[in-house]
N, C-alpha and C positions, 0 to 999 in steps of 0.2 A: 363084407366083401359082398353083400346081398345087392347093394344098389349098383356097384360099379358094371355088372353083366348086362343089365336093362339099357343103362347108357352106352355101353360099347356097341349094342346091338343097333340101338338107335343110331349112332354115327356111322355106323356101317351102312345100314339101311339108306341115310341120308345122301351119302356119298354114291351109292349104288343108282339112286334115283337122279343124282346130278349128272352122273356120265351116261344116262339112259335117255335123259330127257331131250338132249339135243338132236341126236338120230331122229327120236321120234317127232319131233318139231319139225324137222327139215322134211319128213316124208310126209306128213298129213297136216302141217299148217300152212299159211298162206303163202304164195309164192311171188315173187316180185312182177312186174309190168315188164314185158318185153317187145318192143314194136316189132321185132322179125317174126314173132311167135303168136301175138294178140293182134294182130292185124291182117287184112286178106291180102295185101299185096308182098308182104314179106322181102320188099325191096329195099328198104330202108339204108341198111348199111351197105351196100354194093358200090355206090356212085361216087365217082371221083378218084384221084390218086391218093394214097396214105400220107398223112402228114409228115412234114420233117422231122428227121431224128437229130437231136444234139447228142454228140458224145463229147464229154470233158473228161480227158487224161492228163495226168503228170504223176512225177515221182518227187519225192522229199529231194529238195535242191535243184530241180529241174523247173524250167518254166513251163505252167500250163499249157495244153493244147487243146483248141474248142473246134471240133471238126461238125460240119452240118453236112448230112446226105439226104437225099430226097427219097 
C-alpha cells in the first residue's frame, strides 16, 4: 500500500489546483474588451430604444401564443 498514498495525494492536489485556477485566472488574467469601459466616450450602449421582446407561451393541448412587446 505504499504506492497508493502518493497517488491519492497527487489526485487531491490536482483537484485543489483545478478549483483554485479559475478564480486566480479571472482575477489576474486577461479581461475582455468593453466599449463602455475602454473608450473615452462611454456612451456606446445608451442610444435608442431597447430591442423588441418576443414572448412565446403555451401549455400542453393549448394553442401557442406569441406576444411582441416594445
